[in-house]
N, CA, C and O atoms as CSV, one atom per row, in Angstrom:
chain,resi,resn,atom,element,x,y,z
A,1,MET,N,N,0.840,-1.118,0.031
A,1,MET,CA,C,0.038,-0.078,0.015
A,1,MET,C,C,0.912,1.277,-0.048
A,1,MET,O,O,1.914,1.315,0.667
A,2,CYS,N,N,0.623,2.317,-0.799
A,2,CYS,CA,C,1.345,3.440,-0.912
A,2,CYS,C,C,0.906,4.291,0.322
A,2,CYS,O,O,-0.253,4.293,0.736
A,3,PRO,N,N,1.947,5.032,0.891
A,3,PRO,CA,C,1.664,5.941,1.977
A,3,PRO,C,C,0.869,7.170,1.419
A,3,PRO,O,O,0.980,7.630,0.283
A,4,MET,N,N,0.068,7.608,2.389
A,4,MET,CA,C,-0.692,8.909,2.086
A,4,MET,C,C,0.287,10.037,2.104
A,4,MET,O,O,1.109,10.154,3.012
A,5,PRO,N,N,0.188,10.965,0.986
A,5,PRO,CA,C,1.033,12.163,1.113
A,5,PRO,C,C,0.755,12.993,2.350
A,5,PRO,O,O,-0.388,13.164,2.774
A,6,GLU,N,N,1.841,13.503,2.914
A,6,GLU,CA,C,1.682,14.287,4.187
A,6,GLU,C,C,0.612,15.304,4.211
A,6,GLU,O,O,-0.156,15.342,5.172
A,7,PRO,N,N,0.493,16.217,3.124
A,7,PRO,CA,C,-0.611,17.143,3.246
A,7,PRO,C,C,-1.912,16.586,3.306
A,7,PRO,O,O,-2.770,17.118,4.010
A,8,LEU,N,N,-2.165,15.491,2.590
A,8,LEU,CA,C,-3.498,14.799,2.718
A,8,LEU,C,C,-3.729,14.193,4.052
A,8,LEU,O,O,-4.836,14.221,4.588
A,9,HIS,N,N,-2.608,13.606,4.624
A,9,HIS,CA,C,-2.794,12.949,5.983
A,9,HIS,C,C,-3.141,14.083,6.926
A,9,HIS,O,O,-4.044,13.888,7.740
A,10,ILE,N,N,-2.503,15.269,6.896
A,10,ILE,CA,C,-2.896,16.313,7.822
A,10,ILE,C,C,-4.283,16.746,7.640
A,10,ILE,O,O,-4.942,17.064,8.630
A,11,ALA,N,N,-4.814,16.788,6.396
A,11,ALA,CA,C,-6.153,17.232,6.170
A,11,ALA,C,C,-7.140,16.143,6.657
A,11,ALA,O,O,-8.193,16.458,7.212
A,12,VAL,N,N,-6.799,14.920,6.450
A,12,VAL,CA,C,-7.648,13.765,6.926
A,12,VAL,C,C,-7.760,13.879,8.491
A,12,VAL,O,O,-8.856,13.855,9.050
A,13,VAL,N,N,-6.660,13.994,9.118
A,13,VAL,CA,C,-6.631,14.107,10.581
A,13,VAL,C,C,-7.476,15.374,11.073
A,13,VAL,O,O,-8.125,15.282,12.114
A,14,ASP,N,N,-7.469,16.483,10.372
A,14,ASP,CA,C,-8.099,17.639,10.778
A,14,ASP,C,C,-9.577,17.402,10.573
A,14,ASP,O,O,-10.345,17.689,11.492
A,15,VAL,N,N,-10.023,16.915,9.474
A,15,VAL,CA,C,-11.383,16.694,9.173
A,15,VAL,C,C,-11.973,15.680,10.122
A,15,VAL,O,O,-13.101,15.857,10.582
A,16,GLY,N,N,-11.191,14.541,10.455
A,16,GLY,CA,C,-11.671,13.707,11.338
A,16,GLY,C,C,-11.835,14.172,12.746
A,16,GLY,O,O,-12.789,13.800,13.429
A,17,ARG,N,N,-10.952,14.947,13.165
A,17,ARG,CA,C,-11.126,15.643,14.525
A,17,ARG,C,C,-12.374,16.698,14.544
A,17,ARG,O,O,-13.130,16.768,15.513
A,18,THR,N,N,-12.501,17.415,13.516
A,18,THR,CA,C,-13.535,18.420,13.425
A,18,THR,C,C,-14.941,17.708,13.435
A,18,THR,O,O,-15.861,18.229,14.066
A,19,TYR,N,N,-15.123,16.551,12.765
A,19,TYR,CA,C,-16.344,15.960,12.590
A,19,TYR,C,C,-16.595,14.636,13.421
A,19,TYR,O,O,-17.552,13.876,13.271
A,20,GLY,N,N,-15.525,14.500,14.353
A,20,GLY,CA,C,-15.701,13.375,15.242
A,20,GLY,C,C,-15.665,11.992,14.578
A,20,GLY,O,O,-16.337,11.077,15.053
A,21,LEU,N,N,-14.923,11.824,13.529
A,21,LEU,CA,C,-14.878,10.664,12.697
A,21,LEU,C,C,-13.759,9.687,13.324
A,21,LEU,O,O,-12.805,10.131,13.963
A,22,ALA,N,N,-13.946,8.446,13.104
A,22,ALA,CA,C,-12.930,7.437,13.498
A,22,ALA,C,C,-11.625,7.673,12.725
A,22,ALA,O,O,-11.615,8.063,11.557
A,23,SER,N,N,-10.515,7.410,13.456
A,23,SER,CA,C,-9.215,7.741,12.934
A,23,SER,C,C,-9.047,7.036,11.556
A,23,SER,O,O,-8.313,7.558,10.716
A,24,ASP,N,N,-9.677,5.909,11.298
A,24,ASP,CA,C,-9.515,5.329,9.918
A,24,ASP,C,C,-10.615,5.575,9.003
A,24,ASP,O,O,-11.028,4.662,8.288
A,25,TRP,N,N,-11.123,6.742,8.970
A,25,TRP,CA,C,-12.226,7.091,8.132
A,25,TRP,C,C,-11.851,7.086,6.689
A,25,TRP,O,O,-12.680,6.816,5.821
A,26,VAL,N,N,-10.598,7.383,6.422
A,26,VAL,CA,C,-10.175,7.291,4.960
A,26,VAL,C,C,-9.304,5.963,4.906
A,26,VAL,O,O,-8.244,5.826,5.517
A,27,ASN,N,N,-9.818,5.123,4.195
A,27,ASN,CA,C,-9.217,3.715,4.113
A,27,ASN,C,C,-8.452,3.467,2.820
A,27,ASN,O,O,-9.030,3.282,1.748
A,28,LEU,N,N,-7.110,3.469,2.966
A,28,LEU,CA,C,-6.235,3.218,1.777
A,28,LEU,C,C,-6.122,1.693,1.446
A,28,LEU,O,O,-5.525,1.308,0.441
A,29,GLY,N,N,-6.687,0.888,2.283
A,29,GLY,CA,C,-6.572,-0.646,2.020
A,29,GLY,C,C,-7.082,-0.954,0.561
A,29,GLY,O,O,-6.463,-1.784,-0.105
A,30,PRO,N,N,-8.113,-0.362,0.073
A,30,PRO,CA,C,-8.586,-0.783,-1.282
A,30,PRO,C,C,-7.554,-0.334,-2.394
A,30,PRO,O,O,-7.738,-0.691,-3.557
A,31,ALA,N,N,-6.518,0.414,-2.056
A,31,ALA,CA,C,-5.497,0.792,-3.148
A,31,ALA,C,C,-4.877,-0.439,-3.789
A,31,ALA,O,O,-4.327,-0.354,-4.887
A,32,SER,N,N,-4.957,-1.548,-3.137
A,32,SER,CA,C,-4.319,-2.790,-3.719
A,32,SER,C,C,-5.243,-3.307,-4.826
A,32,SER,O,O,-4.831,-4.201,-5.566
A,33,LEU,N,N,-6.415,-2.817,-4.972
A,33,LEU,CA,C,-7.310,-3.255,-6.127
A,33,LEU,C,C,-6.571,-2.786,-7.418
A,33,LEU,O,O,-6.788,-3.389,-8.469
A,34,LEU,N,N,-5.729,-1.759,-7.380
A,34,LEU,CA,C,-5.201,-1.191,-8.578
A,34,LEU,C,C,-4.146,-2.138,-9.099
A,34,LEU,O,O,-3.775,-2.046,-10.269
A,35,ASP,N,N,-3.649,-3.041,-8.283
A,35,ASP,CA,C,-2.640,-3.981,-8.801
A,35,ASP,C,C,-3.207,-4.933,-9.908
A,35,ASP,O,O,-2.515,-5.259,-10.873
A,36,ARG,N,N,-4.420,-5.342,-9.743
A,36,ARG,CA,C,-4.936,-6.203,-10.804
A,36,ARG,C,C,-6.065,-5.642,-11.728
A,36,ARG,O,O,-6.704,-6.312,-12.540
A,37,GLY,N,N,-6.213,-4.293,-11.473
A,37,GLY,CA,C,-7.133,-3.622,-12.403
A,37,GLY,C,C,-8.454,-3.298,-11.814
A,37,GLY,O,O,-9.015,-3.980,-10.956
A,38,LEU,N,N,-8.899,-2.227,-12.330
A,38,LEU,CA,C,-10.269,-1.788,-11.935
A,38,LEU,C,C,-11.360,-2.262,-12.948
A,38,LEU,O,O,-10.985,-2.562,-14.082
A,39,PRO,N,N,-12.576,-2.343,-12.648
A,39,PRO,CA,C,-13.554,-2.819,-13.685
A,39,PRO,C,C,-13.497,-1.986,-14.913
A,39,PRO,O,O,-13.353,-0.763,-14.893
A,40,ALA,N,N,-13.621,-2.741,-16.029
A,40,ALA,CA,C,-13.634,-2.144,-17.340
A,40,ALA,C,C,-14.668,-0.875,-17.395
A,40,ALA,O,O,-15.809,-1.005,-16.950
A,41,GLY,N,N,-14.242,0.289,-17.930
A,41,GLY,CA,C,-15.059,1.439,-17.992
A,41,GLY,C,C,-15.045,2.336,-16.686
A,41,GLY,O,O,-15.775,3.317,-16.549
A,42,PHE,N,N,-14.179,1.915,-15.789
A,42,PHE,CA,C,-14.144,2.752,-14.441
A,42,PHE,C,C,-14.051,4.220,-14.676
A,42,PHE,O,O,-14.856,5.002,-14.170
A,43,LEU,N,N,-13.081,4.587,-15.434
A,43,LEU,CA,C,-12.826,6.037,-15.561
A,43,LEU,C,C,-14.090,6.682,-16.222
A,43,LEU,O,O,-14.515,7.738,-15.755
A,44,GLU,N,N,-14.624,6.173,-17.142
A,44,GLU,CA,C,-15.906,6.815,-17.775
A,44,GLU,C,C,-17.043,6.934,-16.781
A,44,GLU,O,O,-17.904,7.788,-16.993
A,45,ARG,N,N,-17.119,6.172,-15.740
A,45,ARG,CA,C,-18.137,6.164,-14.748
A,45,ARG,C,C,-17.932,7.025,-13.579
A,45,ARG,O,O,-18.814,7.185,-12.736
A,46,LEU,N,N,-16.699,7.618,-13.515
A,46,LEU,CA,C,-16.405,8.478,-12.385
A,46,LEU,C,C,-17.343,9.560,-12.226
A,46,LEU,O,O,-17.758,10.085,-13.259
A,47,GLU,N,N,-17.749,9.983,-11.116
A,47,GLU,CA,C,-18.682,11.120,-10.812
A,47,GLU,C,C,-18.031,12.307,-10.116
A,47,GLU,O,O,-17.486,12.112,-9.030
A,48,ARG,N,N,-18.043,13.389,-10.598
A,48,ARG,CA,C,-17.337,14.585,-10.053
A,48,ARG,C,C,-18.243,15.174,-9.015
A,48,ARG,O,O,-19.440,15.329,-9.255
A,49,ARG,N,N,-17.683,15.521,-7.819
A,49,ARG,CA,C,-18.401,16.243,-6.838
A,49,ARG,C,C,-17.573,17.375,-6.398
A,49,ARG,O,O,-16.380,17.206,-6.144
A,50,ASP,N,N,-18.128,18.490,-6.297
A,50,ASP,CA,C,-17.373,19.727,-5.757
A,50,ASP,C,C,-17.897,20.066,-4.424
A,50,ASP,O,O,-19.096,20.196,-4.178
A,51,TYR,N,N,-16.935,20.205,-3.573
A,51,TYR,CA,C,-17.128,20.527,-2.112
A,51,TYR,C,C,-16.291,21.831,-1.867
A,51,TYR,O,O,-15.154,21.790,-1.397
A,52,GLY,N,N,-16.938,23.004,-2.222
A,52,GLY,CA,C,-16.224,24.256,-2.001
A,52,GLY,C,C,-14.970,24.228,-2.873
A,52,GLY,O,O,-15.127,24.123,-4.090
A,53,GLY,N,N,-13.686,24.317,-2.340
A,53,GLY,CA,C,-12.554,24.272,-3.070
A,53,GLY,C,C,-11.924,22.929,-3.357
A,53,GLY,O,O,-10.843,22.806,-3.934
A,54,LEU,N,N,-12.654,21.949,-2.927
A,54,LEU,CA,C,-12.194,20.561,-3.105
A,54,LEU,C,C,-13.009,19.836,-4.132
A,54,LEU,O,O,-14.236,19.886,-4.051
A,55,VAL,N,N,-12.425,19.169,-5.085
A,55,VAL,CA,C,-13.014,18.540,-6.227
A,55,VAL,C,C,-12.714,16.880,-5.888
A,55,VAL,O,O,-11.562,16.483,-5.714
A,56,ALA,N,N,-13.663,16.151,-5.831
A,56,ALA,CA,C,-13.477,14.686,-5.586
A,56,ALA,C,C,-14.142,13.948,-6.765
A,56,ALA,O,O,-15.217,14.328,-7.231
A,57,TRP,N,N,-13.495,12.924,-7.211
A,57,TRP,CA,C,-14.039,11.946,-8.232
A,57,TRP,C,C,-14.323,10.842,-7.491
A,57,TRP,O,O,-13.467,10.295,-6.797
A,58,LEU,N,N,-15.562,10.426,-7.583
A,58,LEU,CA,C,-16.067,9.162,-6.837
A,58,LEU,C,C,-16.384,8.057,-7.745
A,58,LEU,O,O,-16.842,8.311,-8.859
A,59,ALA,N,N,-16.181,6.861,-7.365
A,59,ALA,CA,C,-16.369,5.695,-8.114
A,59,ALA,C,C,-17.884,5.656,-8.472
A,59,ALA,O,O,-18.700,6.010,-7.621
A,60,GLY,N,N,-18.279,5.247,-9.676
A,60,GLY,CA,C,-19.720,5.131,-10.048
A,60,GLY,C,C,-20.370,3.938,-9.396
A,60,GLY,O,O,-19.708,3.039,-8.878
A,61,ARG,N,N,-21.711,3.956,-9.438
A,61,ARG,CA,C,-22.521,2.911,-8.722
A,61,ARG,C,C,-22.133,1.442,-9.063
A,61,ARG,O,O,-21.990,0.605,-8.171
A,62,PHE,N,N,-21.973,1.166,-10.333
A,62,PHE,CA,C,-21.598,-0.173,-10.707
A,62,PHE,C,C,-20.225,-0.648,-10.186
A,62,PHE,O,O,-20.023,-1.818,-9.862
A,63,ASP,N,N,-19.291,0.326,-10.123
A,63,ASP,CA,C,-18.003,0.048,-9.567
A,63,ASP,C,C,-18.120,-0.254,-8.101
A,63,ASP,O,O,-17.436,-1.133,-7.578
A,64,MET,N,N,-18.994,0.480,-7.433
A,64,MET,CA,C,-19.198,0.301,-6.047
A,64,MET,C,C,-19.807,-1.097,-5.780
A,64,MET,O,O,-19.495,-1.773,-4.799
A,65,VAL,N,N,-20.691,-1.479,-6.715
A,65,VAL,CA,C,-21.227,-2.913,-6.544
A,65,VAL,C,C,-20.066,-3.832,-6.634
A,65,VAL,O,O,-19.956,-4.715,-5.784
A,66,CYS,N,N,-19.137,-3.702,-7.639
A,66,CYS,CA,C,-17.967,-4.593,-7.733
A,66,CYS,C,C,-17.206,-4.606,-6.517
A,66,CYS,O,O,-16.928,-5.692,-6.008
A,67,PHE,N,N,-16.795,-3.416,-5.934
A,67,PHE,CA,C,-16.059,-3.310,-4.756
A,67,PHE,C,C,-16.621,-3.920,-3.499
A,67,PHE,O,O,-15.956,-4.608,-2.725
A,68,LYS,N,N,-17.978,-3.598,-3.343
A,68,LYS,CA,C,-18.744,-4.056,-2.188
A,68,LYS,C,C,-18.880,-5.552,-2.223
A,68,LYS,O,O,-18.792,-6.213,-1.188
A,69,LEU,N,N,-19.095,-6.100,-3.408
A,69,LEU,CA,C,-19.289,-7.597,-3.563
A,69,LEU,C,C,-17.958,-8.265,-3.158
A,69,LEU,O,O,-17.906,-9.147,-2.302
A,70,TYR,N,N,-16.872,-7.786,-3.832
A,70,TYR,CA,C,-15.561,-8.268,-3.340
A,70,TYR,C,C,-15.248,-8.152,-1.905
A,70,TYR,O,O,-14.641,-9.083,-1.374
A,71,ALA,N,N,-15.596,-7.104,-1.203
A,71,ALA,CA,C,-15.391,-6.982,0.139
A,71,ALA,C,C,-16.232,-7.776,0.973
A,71,ALA,O,O,-15.777,-8.262,2.009
A,72,THR,N,N,-17.521,-7.971,0.590
A,72,THR,CA,C,-18.450,-8.951,1.357
A,72,THR,C,C,-17.920,-10.341,1.332
A,72,THR,O,O,-17.926,-11.052,2.337
A,73,VAL,N,N,-17.447,-10.733,0.144
A,73,VAL,CA,C,-16.977,-12.213,0.097
A,73,VAL,C,C,-15.764,-12.208,0.927
A,73,VAL,O,O,-15.674,-13.068,1.803
A,74,ASP,N,N,-14.827,-11.360,0.770
A,74,ASP,CA,C,-13.520,-11.332,1.425
A,74,ASP,C,C,-13.741,-11.282,2.945
A,74,ASP,O,O,-13.145,-12.107,3.637
A,75,GLN,N,N,-14.523,-10.410,3.498
A,75,GLN,CA,C,-14.628,-10.102,4.898
A,75,GLN,C,C,-15.854,-10.886,5.583
A,75,GLN,O,O,-15.964,-10.938,6.808
A,76,GLY,N,N,-16.663,-11.424,4.801
A,76,GLY,CA,C,-17.717,-12.096,5.283
A,76,GLY,C,C,-19.088,-11.385,5.352
A,76,GLY,O,O,-19.156,-10.158,5.280
A,77,PRO,N,N,-20.174,-12.164,5.492
A,77,PRO,CA,C,-21.400,-11.566,5.551
A,77,PRO,C,C,-21.729,-10.560,6.709
A,77,PRO,O,O,-22.622,-9.719,6.603
A,78,ARG,N,N,-21.027,-10.691,7.703
A,78,ARG,CA,C,-21.283,-9.819,8.896
A,78,ARG,C,C,-20.536,-8.484,8.754
A,78,ARG,O,O,-20.645,-7.663,9.665
A,79,SER,N,N,-19.772,-8.204,7.660
A,79,SER,CA,C,-19.203,-7.095,7.615
A,79,SER,C,C,-20.148,-5.930,7.018
A,79,SER,O,O,-21.175,-6.206,6.397
A,80,ARG,N,N,-19.721,-4.600,7.256
A,80,ARG,CA,C,-20.725,-3.481,6.854
A,80,ARG,C,C,-20.875,-3.577,5.254
A,80,ARG,O,O,-21.771,-2.935,4.707
A,81,HIS,N,N,-20.118,-4.270,4.610
A,81,HIS,CA,C,-20.138,-4.207,3.056
A,81,HIS,C,C,-21.410,-4.838,2.531
A,81,HIS,O,O,-21.942,-4.400,1.511
A,82,LEU,N,N,-21.927,-5.900,3.236
A,82,LEU,CA,C,-23.097,-6.506,2.750
A,82,LEU,C,C,-24.340,-5.585,2.800
A,82,LEU,O,O,-25.219,-5.623,1.940
A,83,GLN,N,N,-24.352,-4.789,3.824
A,83,GLN,CA,C,-25.450,-3.769,3.964
A,83,GLN,C,C,-25.258,-2.777,2.855
A,83,GLN,O,O,-26.234,-2.413,2.199
A,84,ASP,N,N,-24.027,-2.309,2.602
A,84,ASP,CA,C,-23.769,-1.220,1.602
A,84,ASP,C,C,-24.169,-1.793,0.300
A,84,ASP,O,O,-24.810,-1.117,-0.504
A,85,LEU,N,N,-23.800,-3.075,0.047
A,85,LEU,CA,C,-24.206,-3.594,-1.277
A,85,LEU,C,C,-25.699,-3.639,-1.319
A,85,LEU,O,O,-26.269,-3.188,-2.312
A,86,GLY,N,N,-26.373,-4.139,-0.336
A,86,GLY,CA,C,-27.808,-4.145,-0.434
A,86,GLY,C,C,-28.492,-2.758,-0.740
A,86,GLY,O,O,-29.479,-2.622,-1.463
A,87,ASP,N,N,-27.838,-1.771,-0.097
A,87,ASP,CA,C,-28.217,-0.306,-0.315
A,87,ASP,C,C,-28.117,0.128,-1.806
A,87,ASP,O,O,-28.853,1.003,-2.263
A,88,LEU,N,N,-27.232,-0.482,-2.502
A,88,LEU,CA,C,-26.951,-0.216,-3.870
A,88,LEU,C,C,-28.106,-0.855,-4.764
A,88,LEU,O,O,-28.394,-0.411,-5.876
A,89,ARG,N,N,-28.684,-1.854,-4.214
A,89,ARG,CA,C,-29.871,-2.561,-4.949
A,89,ARG,C,C,-29.432,-3.157,-6.386
A,89,ARG,O,O,-30.120,-3.022,-7.398
A,90,PRO,N,N,-28.262,-3.796,-6.341
A,90,PRO,CA,C,-27.964,-4.403,-7.727
A,90,PRO,C,C,-28.906,-5.441,-8.249
A,90,PRO,O,O,-29.515,-6.206,-7.502
A,91,ASN,N,N,-29.006,-5.446,-9.531
A,91,ASN,CA,C,-29.974,-6.607,-10.161
A,91,ASN,C,C,-28.992,-7.672,-10.406
A,91,ASN,O,O,-27.776,-7.523,-10.292
A,92,ARG,N,N,-29.600,-8.775,-10.756
A,92,ARG,CA,C,-28.811,-9.986,-11.086
A,92,ARG,C,C,-27.703,-9.864,-11.993
A,92,ARG,O,O,-26.590,-10.320,-11.729
A,93,ASP,N,N,-28.017,-9.190,-13.179
A,93,ASP,CA,C,-27.013,-9.022,-14.196
A,93,ASP,C,C,-25.727,-8.203,-13.666
A,93,ASP,O,O,-24.563,-8.452,-13.982
A,94,GLU,N,N,-26.169,-7.163,-12.786
A,94,GLU,CA,C,-25.018,-6.357,-12.272
A,94,GLU,C,C,-24.138,-7.191,-11.225
A,94,GLU,O,O,-22.923,-7.022,-11.124
A,95,LEU,N,N,-24.870,-8.115,-10.452
A,95,LEU,CA,C,-24.118,-8.948,-9.486
A,95,LEU,C,C,-23.271,-9.929,-10.283
A,95,LEU,O,O,-22.126,-10.144,-9.885
A,96,LEU,N,N,-23.698,-10.508,-11.308
A,96,LEU,CA,C,-22.955,-11.465,-12.071
A,96,LEU,C,C,-21.836,-10.823,-12.739
A,96,LEU,O,O,-20.780,-11.453,-12.790
A,97,ALA,N,N,-21.910,-9.537,-13.318
A,97,ALA,CA,C,-20.843,-8.835,-13.981
A,97,ALA,C,C,-19.804,-8.435,-12.906
A,97,ALA,O,O,-18.604,-8.479,-13.174
A,98,ALA,N,N,-20.239,-8.059,-11.731
A,98,ALA,CA,C,-19.398,-7.760,-10.628
A,98,ALA,C,C,-18.612,-8.981,-10.176
A,98,ALA,O,O,-17.409,-8.940,-9.917
A,99,ALA,N,N,-19.405,-10.121,-10.096
A,99,ALA,CA,C,-18.756,-11.308,-9.705
A,99,ALA,C,C,-17.564,-11.723,-10.578
A,99,ALA,O,O,-16.499,-12.093,-10.085
A,100,ARG,N,N,-17.800,-11.641,-11.947
A,100,ARG,CA,C,-16.825,-11.991,-12.937
A,100,ARG,C,C,-15.474,-11.123,-12.702
A,100,ARG,O,O,-14.347,-11.574,-12.908
A,101,TRP,N,N,-15.754,-9.800,-12.237
A,101,TRP,CA,C,-14.605,-9.034,-12.060
A,101,TRP,C,C,-13.895,-9.358,-10.793
A,101,TRP,O,O,-12.667,-9.281,-10.756
A,102,THR,N,N,-14.601,-9.722,-9.735
A,102,THR,CA,C,-14.017,-10.061,-8.508
A,102,THR,C,C,-13.021,-11.299,-8.594
A,102,THR,O,O,-11.989,-11.361,-7.926
A,103,VAL,N,N,-13.430,-12.256,-9.467
A,103,VAL,CA,C,-12.659,-13.475,-9.565
A,103,VAL,C,C,-11.329,-13.158,-10.280
A,103,VAL,O,O,-10.415,-13.981,-10.219
A,104,THR,N,N,-11.183,-12.022,-10.943
A,104,THR,CA,C,-9.838,-11.545,-11.577
A,104,THR,C,C,-8.915,-11.186,-10.399
A,104,THR,O,O,-7.693,-11.234,-10.535
A,105,HIS,N,N,-9.492,-10.830,-9.257
A,105,HIS,CA,C,-8.581,-10.468,-8.154
A,105,HIS,C,C,-8.351,-11.637,-7.216
A,105,HIS,O,O,-7.326,-11.648,-6.534
A,106,ASP,N,N,-9.225,-12.611,-7.134
A,106,ASP,CA,C,-8.995,-13.765,-6.359
A,106,ASP,C,C,-9.565,-14.983,-7.045
A,106,ASP,O,O,-10.737,-15.296,-6.837
A,107,PRO,N,N,-8.801,-15.680,-7.847
A,107,PRO,CA,C,-9.375,-16.687,-8.616
A,107,PRO,C,C,-9.339,-18.121,-7.750
A,107,PRO,O,O,-9.655,-19.161,-8.326
A,108,SER,N,N,-8.984,-18.131,-6.493
A,108,SER,CA,C,-8.781,-19.324,-5.703
A,108,SER,C,C,-10.155,-19.964,-5.585
A,108,SER,O,O,-11.191,-19.300,-5.594
A,109,PRO,N,N,-10.109,-21.350,-5.469
A,109,PRO,CA,C,-11.320,-22.200,-5.357
A,109,PRO,C,C,-12.149,-21.727,-4.091
A,109,PRO,O,O,-13.379,-21.712,-4.135
A,110,GLY,N,N,-11.489,-21.367,-3.035
A,110,GLY,CA,C,-12.123,-21.051,-1.748
A,110,GLY,C,C,-12.967,-19.714,-1.946
A,110,GLY,O,O,-14.114,-19.597,-1.514
A,111,TYR,N,N,-12.337,-18.789,-2.593
A,111,TYR,CA,C,-12.996,-17.487,-2.892
A,111,TYR,C,C,-14.266,-17.773,-3.784
A,111,TYR,O,O,-15.373,-17.321,-3.493
A,112,ARG,N,N,-14.053,-18.463,-4.757
A,112,ARG,CA,C,-15.186,-18.820,-5.725
A,112,ARG,C,C,-16.245,-19.427,-4.966
A,112,ARG,O,O,-17.396,-19.017,-5.116
A,113,SER,N,N,-15.959,-20.437,-4.103
A,113,SER,CA,C,-17.125,-21.047,-3.356
A,113,SER,C,C,-17.841,-20.054,-2.498
A,113,SER,O,O,-19.069,-20.076,-2.413
A,114,LEU,N,N,-17.085,-19.160,-1.841
A,114,LEU,CA,C,-17.748,-18.194,-0.859
A,114,LEU,C,C,-18.523,-17.185,-1.836
A,114,LEU,O,O,-19.589,-16.728,-1.424
A,115,LEU,N,N,-18.075,-16.824,-3.052
A,115,LEU,CA,C,-18.728,-15.992,-3.943
A,115,LEU,C,C,-20.004,-16.577,-4.396
A,115,LEU,O,O,-21.040,-15.911,-4.404
A,116,VAL,N,N,-19.948,-17.857,-4.786
A,116,VAL,CA,C,-21.231,-18.580,-5.186
A,116,VAL,C,C,-22.308,-18.467,-4.053
A,116,VAL,O,O,-23.488,-18.185,-4.261
A,117,ASP,N,N,-21.739,-18.729,-2.799
A,117,ASP,CA,C,-22.695,-18.770,-1.594
A,117,ASP,C,C,-23.302,-17.273,-1.469
A,117,ASP,O,O,-24.503,-17.093,-1.267
A,118,THR,N,N,-22.427,-16.279,-1.598
A,118,THR,CA,C,-22.854,-14.929,-1.366
A,118,THR,C,C,-23.928,-14.509,-2.330
A,118,THR,O,O,-24.961,-13.931,-1.993
A,119,LEU,N,N,-23.582,-14.868,-3.630
A,119,LEU,CA,C,-24.636,-14.596,-4.748
A,119,LEU,C,C,-25.924,-15.301,-4.509
A,119,LEU,O,O,-26.973,-14.795,-4.908
A,120,SER,N,N,-25.907,-16.447,-3.879
A,120,SER,CA,C,-27.049,-17.172,-3.661
A,120,SER,C,C,-27.823,-16.357,-2.490
A,120,SER,O,O,-29.031,-16.141,-2.578
A,121,HIS,N,N,-27.123,-15.963,-1.499
A,121,HIS,CA,C,-27.745,-15.209,-0.404
A,121,HIS,C,C,-28.403,-13.917,-0.915
A,121,HIS,O,O,-29.396,-13.435,-0.370
A,122,LEU,N,N,-27.781,-13.365,-2.021
A,122,LEU,CA,C,-28.332,-12.161,-2.613
A,122,LEU,C,C,-29.380,-12.413,-3.658
A,122,LEU,O,O,-29.761,-11.488,-4.374
A,123,GLY,N,N,-29.870,-13.649,-3.776
A,123,GLY,CA,C,-30.850,-13.998,-4.741
A,123,GLY,C,C,-30.455,-14.175,-6.153
A,123,GLY,O,O,-31.328,-14.090,-7.016
A,124,ALA,N,N,-29.108,-14.435,-6.507
A,124,ALA,CA,C,-28.535,-14.492,-7.760
A,124,ALA,C,C,-27.868,-15.860,-7.814
A,124,ALA,O,O,-26.644,-15.864,-7.939
A,125,LYS,N,N,-28.509,-17.014,-7.736
A,125,LYS,CA,C,-27.892,-18.261,-7.762
A,125,LYS,C,C,-27.212,-18.464,-9.053
A,125,LYS,O,O,-27.761,-18.126,-10.102
A,126,VAL,N,N,-25.925,-19.056,-9.020
A,126,VAL,CA,C,-25.194,-19.350,-10.159
A,126,VAL,C,C,-24.483,-20.643,-9.962
A,126,VAL,O,O,-24.321,-21.115,-8.837
A,127,ALA,N,N,-24.047,-21.231,-11.075
A,127,ALA,CA,C,-23.124,-22.279,-10.923
A,127,ALA,C,C,-21.719,-21.745,-11.025
A,127,ALA,O,O,-21.486,-20.759,-11.724
A,128,ASP,N,N,-20.692,-22.420,-10.290
A,128,ASP,CA,C,-19.380,-21.856,-10.245
A,128,ASP,C,C,-18.771,-21.601,-11.664
A,128,ASP,O,O,-17.990,-20.668,-11.847
A,129,GLY,N,N,-19.135,-22.426,-12.626
A,129,GLY,CA,C,-18.544,-22.430,-13.976
A,129,GLY,C,C,-19.061,-21.138,-14.748
A,129,GLY,O,O,-18.419,-20.646,-15.675
A,130,SER,N,N,-20.207,-20.655,-14.317
A,130,SER,CA,C,-20.814,-19.457,-15.138
A,130,SER,C,C,-20.105,-18.146,-14.767
A,130,SER,O,O,-20.436,-17.104,-15.332
A,131,LEU,N,N,-19.163,-18.164,-13.857
A,131,LEU,CA,C,-18.380,-16.922,-13.439
A,131,LEU,C,C,-17.164,-16.719,-14.388
A,131,LEU,O,O,-16.480,-15.703,-14.268
A,132,GLY,N,N,-16.896,-17.605,-15.273
A,132,GLY,CA,C,-15.818,-17.352,-16.179
A,132,GLY,C,C,-14.549,-17.936,-15.625
A,132,GLY,O,O,-13.496,-17.830,-16.253
């Protein structure tokens, strides 16, 4: 994981103190997703948000479905990611497309088995072989 630039770190600490946020409110852990690639079309789906003098580019909804599905399978159904994924209300096709992306990051048989179980829990039953 790459370290956070010092000016950004100072700003993160300041905002966290000001708003009473947890010290880990900015999570650089997902930066490792860059190692194997983001979902196809990621840059085209970025959403610009302006906050005074700060411009932030946020991942699009489909990309968040991909990331939250991966995190749900990785961290288990009791993590906050399952609720986040549910709040996005992905349809079956979106879940299957996201699932295909996630196996590019973890092609292990154990992950695939947990992925199939998670998809079933979400109402998108599949056979392991249909995930590519």
